[in-house]
N, C-alpha and C positions, 0 to 999 in steps of 0.2 A: 520184761523184755519187750512186751507189746507197746508199752509207753515209750520206750527208747526208739523203736522203729517208727512210731507215729511222729515223734519229735524230729527224727531225721528226715522223714517225708515232708513235714511242714517246712523244715529249713531248706531242703532242696527246691521246693516250689517257690519259696520266697526269693531264693537266689536267682531264679529264672524270671521273676516278675518284679516285685517292688524293691527287693534288695539290690537288683542289678542297676548300677549307676552307669549311664551312658551320656554321650554328647550327641545332641540332635541338631543337624544343620538344615536350616530352611532354605528355600529357593531364593529368598531375598538376601542371603548371606549371613543371616543372624544365627549365632550358635548358642544353644541352651544346654546346660548341664541338667540332666533329668534322671529320674528313675522310672523306667517304662513299666506301666501297669499292664497294658495290652496293646497289641497291634492288630487292628481289624481290617476288613476289606475296604472300609470307607474312611475310617478315622483311627487316630492313635491316641491312647490315653496315657497320661504321664503325671508324675508329681515332680515338682522342682527339687533338685538335689539339695538345695540350701534349706528346704523346708519339707522333709520327707513325711512329716505327720500332718502336713497341710492339705488343702483341697486338691482334688484330681482335676486336671485340665485335659481338654481334647483339642486336637488339631486335624484338619482334613489332610488325608494322605497326599493330595496333589499340591500341598504347600510345603511338603518335606522333601528335601533333596536326598539326604542319607543319614544313617545313624551309625556311630562308632560305639560298639559294645565294650563292656569293661575288659573283655579279653583281647581287645585290639582289632577284632574283625570289623569290617565295614559292610553295612547292608544298605544298598541303594534302594530307595523307596520310589522316587519319581525321576527317571532319567531326563536329562536336559533335552534330548531330541524329542521325547514324548511331550514335554511341556511346550516346546516350540511348535510342534504339530497341532497341539490343542489351541494355541494362540492364533495360528494361521487360519484355523477354521472358524474363528470367532469374528463376527463383523461388528465393528465399533463405529457408531454414528457420531457426528460432531456434537459435542455437548454431553455425550453419555459417558459412562464409566466402564473401562475395560481393564484387563490385567496386563501388566507390563511383561516383557520377556522373562523377568525373574520371578513372576508370579505374584507381584504386589499390585493390588487394585489401585489404579490411579486415573484421574480425569484426563480425557483426551484434550489436547491443546487445540482450541478453536482458531479458525482463521481470523486474523485481525480485521476489524471493520473500520475502514478509514472514512466512510460516509454513512454514519449510522441513521441519519434522518434528513428530511428536507431542511435546508438552512439558508439563511440570508448571506449573500456573498458580494459585498461592494468591492470594486477594484478601481485603481487609478494607474495611469501611465504617463510618462513624459519621455520624449526622445527626439529623434531626427527623422525627417522624411525627405525624399527627393522625387521630383516629377520631371524627368527629361522627356522632351518631345521632338518629333520630327515634323517640321513645318515647311511646306513647299519644297523646293529643290535646294535652295541655297541658304535657308534659315533654319535654325533650331531654337527652341525655347527651353531654357533651363531654370527650374524653380526648386528651391529647397530651403528648409529651415526647421523651426521648432514644431513639434507635434505633441498633443496631449489628449487624454480621454478620461472620462469618469463614468463608470457604469454601476447601476444597481441591479445585481443579479440574484437569482434564486437557484440553488443547487438541488437537483433531483437525483437521488441515488439510483443507480441501475444494478450495482452489485457491491460487495464489500470493498472493492478496489477501484470502482469506476462510477462516474456520475455525469449528468448533463447539466449545463447551466444556460439560462436565458434571462434576458433583462432589457433594460432601456438605459440610454445614456446620451452624453454629448461628447463630441470630438472636435478639435480645432487644429488647423494647419496654418502656419504663417512663415513668411520669409521673402527674400528678394527674388523677383522674377527678372531674368535677363534674356536678351535676344542675342543669339550667337550667329555670326554670319562670316562669309569668306568673300573678300574682294581681291582679285589678282593674287591669289594664293596667300593673302594675308588674312589672319584670323582676328576677328573683332568681337568684343563683348560690350553690349550696351544695356545699361540697367533701365528696365521699364518701370520699376517701382516696387514698393513693399506690398505684397499681396497677402490677404488672410481670408480664410473660410471657416465656417462652422457647420457641423452636421449633427442631425439627430440620428442616433445609432441604435440598432437592435442587434446585440451580440448573441450568437448561439455557439456554444462550445462543448466539446467532449473532453473529459478529464480522466486520466488514468494515474493512480497513485499506487505504486508497487512496494513502497517502503516508507519509513517514518519521515525521511528527509527530502524525498524527491517526488515531483509530480509533473506530468507531461500533458499538454493540451493542444488541440487543434480545432478550428472552427471557421465561422464566417462572421463578418461584420457587415450588416446591411445599413448603408449610410445614405441619408436624405439631406440634401443641401438646404440649409436654413438661411445663410447669408454669405456674401462675398464682398470684399472691399479692396480698394487700391489706395494706399497711403491714407487709410482711415475714411475714405469717401465711398459710398455705395456706387456701384458701377453696373453696367449691363452684364447679363449672364455671360460668363466666360467658361465657368465650370459646369459640368453636367450635373443634373439634379439628383442623380442616383449613382451610387458606387457599390460594388459587391467585392469586398476584400477578404482574402484568405489570411488566417492568422495561425502561427505556431508559437507555443509557449513552453519554456523550460523553467520550472519553478523549484526553488529550494524552500522547504517548509521548516518553520520554527514553531512547533505546536500548531495552532490554527492560523498563524501568520504566514503568508506566502509572499516570497520575494523572488523576482526572477527577471527574465527578458522575453520580449515578444518580437517576432518578425511579422511584418505585414506585407502582403503582395496584392496589388490591384492591377490586374493585367489588361483590363479594359481601359478605354480612353477616359481621362479625367477632364480634359479640356475640350471645348467645342471649337469647330473650325472646319470650313469646307476643304482646305488643303492640309489638314492635320493628319499625318500618317499614323502616328502612335503617340501615346502619352500615359504610360503606366505609372503607378505610384508604388514606391518601395520605402518601407520605414522600419526602424529598429527602435524599440522603447524599453525602458526599465519599468517594471510593474510592481505593484504591491496590492495585496488583497487580504481580507480577513474572513474566515469561515465562522459565522456565529452559530 
């Protein structure tokens, strides 16, 4: 009789532990058919139902959502609101590893670095410029034509998404210069000749790149007059020796290749002359650059 009672006790104990087959659902959604060995305050021990005679495994309680026992009852181990509260109190720094809302350790996604280092950045542009001028009371000078530039720049990162560039280069302007005047309410246009200039330039620019394919820039071009000619012949100075032009760039990026457009505004006088009222320069160019 004693042996029978002992056998019954052993059977009942086994049915509450190893013999109990349950389904354990983790917070990451994974379901495991198990035979629970023990449920402790910090961890749960179990054997896989497919290998009840195999090794005993343990899992932290805070990784287990709930367990469905063999009698169909559901025991919640870690409520979702408790897990969310735990995650909210955990500070994750860029590049470190933190738990996802479902309890799975995963790396934090770092901010993309578009300017990872100091780099060489040559750029070239070609476009059109115009220099309308007010001269005396009855005359105007109109000059416009081809413009070009070539710069050797260096990019200096200031953050993951912004950088400064500075360099040195050459720029040229060329086109017909015309005198516009009015006689007895009749408008006349007289060609003065084909004028060309060349400048030594020092471009300084700020760049912002907020996504893979677009970049915006603005800055200054400090321009020092090197030469000026009329119909190929050197002439007396007609253009000022220094210009300070503002630039705005809209760039589309294909990897490290940058293609886009540039607007240039020089609001100061470009031409010399006692009776010259104003002579700004406005230009629009297509640009190309490569970030090495």
